[in-house]
Structure formats: structure tokens, C-alpha cells
N, C-alpha and C positions, 0 to 999 in steps of 0.2 A: 492794611487791611484788605487790599486786593488780593493777596495770596490767599486768605482764609476764603474770600468770595470765590475765587477760582476752584478751590478744592469742592465747596459746596456745590458749585455749579456741575462739577465732573462726578460727584459722589454717585448719582444715579447711574451714570455710565459705567463707572467702576464697579459698582454692585452687580449690573448685568453682565458685565465681562467675567467677574469671578464666578457667577452662576454657570455661564456657558462653559467656562474652562473647567470647572470642577465636574460637570456632566460629562464633558469630553474624557477628562481624566479618569472617571469612573467607568465609562464604557470602555475605555482602552485598558484599564486594570482588570476588568472582568473578561474582555475578549481576549487579552493575551494568553492565559493559560488554556482557554478553548482552542485557540490557534495551534499552539504548541501540542496539544493532545490530538488534533485533528491531522497531523502529518501522516498521510497514508502513503509516502513514497519509502518509508523505512520498514524492512521486515528483517527479523532475526530469527534464524534457525539455530536452536539449543540441540547441539549433538553431541556424541560421545568425544568427539574430537575438538569440542570447544563451541563458542558462539560464533556464527557467520553471519554478517550483515548485508543485505542486498537493498539496492535501490530500485524500487518497483513502480510500475504502471499498473494502476488497478482498472480493471475492465469488469462491468457489472450490469450491462445491457445486452439483449439479444444480439444487437448489430455489433457492438464492441467486441463481445465474445466471439462472434463468427469471424471477425476480421483478425483478432488476435495479433501474433506477429508476422502474418503474411506480408510478403513483399519487403520485409526488413533485410537488408544485406549485412548487418553486424549487430552484435549485442555485446556490451561490455561485461568483463569477467564477473563482476559483482552487481550485474543488472538483472532484471527480469521483468515478467508480468505476471500479475496475480489475478486470476480469475475467480470471481464471486458469483456463485450461483443462487446466493441469499437464502438457501435451504439445502439440506443434505439430501442427494440424490444420486443414482448411478450416472456417471458421466463417461464419454470417450472423445478422443481427439483423433485429428489426423494431421497430416503435413503439406495438404495441397497448398500450393503457391507459398510455401515457406522456405526460404532459401538457405537457412542455417540450421545445423543439427541442434537439437534441444533435449534437455532432461525435462521431464514432467513430473513434479512432486505433488501427488494427491493428498489433500489434507482434509480430515473431518471438521466438524463444526466447532470442536473443542480445541483445535489447533494440533492434533496429533498427526504425523505423517502415517498414511495408511499404506502407501505403496509408491515405488519410483520406478518410472521408464526411463532408461539411461540411452541417451543419444538417439533419439527419433531420427530418422532420415529424411533430409529435405525432398518434397514433392511425393512422398510416399502417402497413399490414400488407404493403408491398411489402418484399421481401427486399432486405437490404443486406449483400453478401458481403465477405469478406476477398479480397484479390488474392494468392491462395496461401496456404499453411499459415502459421498464426499461433498462438502460445500465449496471448498477452494481446490486450485490447481495452481501451482507456481511454476512457470516455465523459466529456466535459467540455460546458459549456454551448454551445448552438448558435452557430456563428460565431467562437467564441474561437481556434481554431486558425489561421483567417486573420488575426485581430487580432495574434496572436503570430508569424505568419510561420512557423508549422510546416509541415514537408514530409516526404515519402517520403525515407528515408536518415537522417533525424534519430535521435539516440540517446536512450534512455529509461534513467534509473537509478532503480532500486527494490530493496530487499532480496531480492525473489524473482527478480530478474534478475541472472545471474552476471556480475560484472565481467571485462572483458577486458583 
């Protein structure tokens, strides 16, 4: 009979553990899909030449956008930086304190590429404008957009860009 008494003694502890474990499991089950959906490091450009995947760093504050890729010495061929201006507007960039050539892909709020500036020169302070209002600018290694055949009208897929 002592075995039955032991089970009865530990029953409240077991019930509490199951409640806590069940709650943790529920939180994990709900949070896992949200975490998968919020991976902002993956960006896909849908071009006539196919799908091209980039690993990007997102910058969306005045400070982080002003710093951009300044002072970086290298950028992997499928890496980039996505600038989010949070609303469409005319934007322009320059290459002050930027050590690597960059392609700038100007993207509207719906994810359509508006224009591309190829191989911006390091340290050049000449203004590089968007061709109309955009919400996003993707910077990738200089010349990469030509290698991949990217063009105005291509579509960009990213968690910050609504799907249509």
C-alpha cells in the first residue's frame, strides 16, 4: 500500500508539472511558426533569369540607414543590406566612407524593382537617386545585378514586403 500512498502524495506535483509543461508546449507551438515567418535575413529576387536568394541585414532607423555599409571591407556575393524607409518616398544614396562597389536596387512598397544603379564607386559623394518613390533599397556587391540579369520590373520577396 505504500506505493499507492506515494502516488497520491505526488499526484498534485505531477498535475502541476503537466500544466506547466502543457503551457510551455503550447507557447512553443504557437511561437515556432511566428519565428519562422519573421526571418528577415532571407530575401528573394524573382527575375527573368530565375530566383536569386540573398542573405540580408535590414536597416530601418535613421541612424542605421545613415551608416549602411560604410567602413565594410567586403560583402559576400549573395549578401546585402535592405534599407526600409517604412513608406514610399524619393530617396538618394552616396558612397561616402564605403569601401566596396555596390549595386543599388530601388524597390517600391509592393516589391517591384523600380530601377537599379550598377557598381556605385567607393567614396563617391555623387547622389544616386531612386527613379520615383520607393520604400526599400537593396545593396548588393557591385556588378552582381548584371551577373544575375536583374532588371526593373522584377519582383522582390521579403517578410517586410506584402505578398500580392
